[in-house]
C-alpha positions in Angstrom: -30.8 47.8 -1.7 -29.2 44.5 -0.8 -25.7 43.6 -1.5 -23.9 40.3 -2.2 -22.9 40.2 1.5 -26.6 40.0 2.6 -27.0 36.7 0.7 -23.8 35.0 1.9 -24.2 32.3 4.6 -21.8 32.6 7.5 -19.2 29.8 7.7 -19.4 27.5 10.7 -16.7 28.3 13.2 -13.9 25.7 13.4 -12.8 24.9 17.0 -9.2 25.9 17.8 -6.8 24.0 20.0 -6.1 25.3 23.5 -3.3 22.9 24.2 -1.2 20.1 22.7 0.3 17.4 24.9 2.4 14.5 23.7 1.8 11.4 25.8 3.8 8.2 25.9 7.2 8.1 24.4 8.4 10.4 21.6 8.4 7.3 19.5 5.0 5.8 18.9 3.4 8.4 21.2 0.0 10.0 21.1 -0.8 13.7 20.5 -3.6 14.9 22.9 -5.4 18.1 21.9 -7.7 20.1 24.0 -10.1 22.3 22.0 -11.7 25.6 22.9 -15.2 23.9 22.7 -14.2 21.6 25.6 -13.6 18.5 23.4 -10.4 16.5 23.8 -9.0 14.4 21.0 -6.1 12.0 20.6 -4.2 11.0 17.5 -1.3 8.5 17.3 1.9 9.7 15.7 1.4 7.0 13.0 -2.2 8.2 12.3 -0.8 11.8 12.0 1.9 10.7 9.6 -0.6 8.7 7.5 -3.0 11.6 7.4 -0.4 14.1 6.2 -2.0 16.6 3.8 1.1 17.7 2.0 1.6 17.4 -1.8 4.1 14.6 -1.4 1.5 12.5 0.5 -1.7 13.5 -1.5 -2.0 13.7 -5.2 -3.0 17.2 -6.0 -5.7 16.6 -8.7 -7.3 13.4 -7.5 -6.9 13.8 -3.8 -5.6 10.2 -3.7 -3.2 9.3 -0.9 0.2 8.4 -2.2 1.8 7.4 1.2 2.3 3.6 1.4 1.0 2.7 4.9 3.3 -0.3 5.0 6.3 2.1 4.8 5.2 4.0 7.9 6.4 2.1 11.0 4.3 1.8 14.1 7.2 3.3 16.0 7.2 6.6 14.1 7.1 9.6 16.4 6.7 13.4 16.4 9.9 15.5 17.1 8.4 19.0 16.8 5.2 21.0 16.4 5.5 24.5 14.9 2.5 26.9 14.7 1.5 28.1 11.3 -0.4 31.4 11.8 -3.6 31.0 13.8 -5.0 28.1 11.7 -2.6 25.2 11.6 0.5 23.4 12.9 3.5 22.0 11.0 4.6 18.6 12.3 8.1 17.1 12.1 8.3 13.3 12.3 11.1 10.9 13.3 11.4 9.9 9.6 12.3 13.6 8.9 9.0 14.2 7.0 8.1 17.8 7.8 6.1 19.3 4.8 2.6 18.8 6.1 0.6 21.7 7.4 -2.2 20.4 9.5 -5.1 22.8 9.7 -7.4 22.8 12.8 -10.1 21.2 10.7 -7.7 18.4 9.6 -6.5 17.7 13.1 -10.0 17.6 14.4 -11.1 15.1 11.7 -8.0 12.8 12.4 -8.5 12.8 16.1 -10.6 10.4 18.2 -12.7 12.1 20.9 -11.8 11.1 24.4 
């Protein structure tokens, strides 16, 4: 007899960060992430802020971004990174925005492979 579990497809494993390094100045810097699959990505502080997945930055029902890019300065920086379980990181920005929880999948999609 087969069960429901026998018919479920396994989910693809999402790579996890091994290290985070902030390069450049705290203002307008770049976050470099090394992943456990050997890939290294970089994301500017501004790209991180514009990609924030929180409810204040993304409309819940439509998924439409509500952040006005013209209101996010090129000089924005990251002041803190806080782990959220084993799946994400919370980022605090120099504009005091701190409500986004960036999953590993989100960080990987925002980053540029180097």
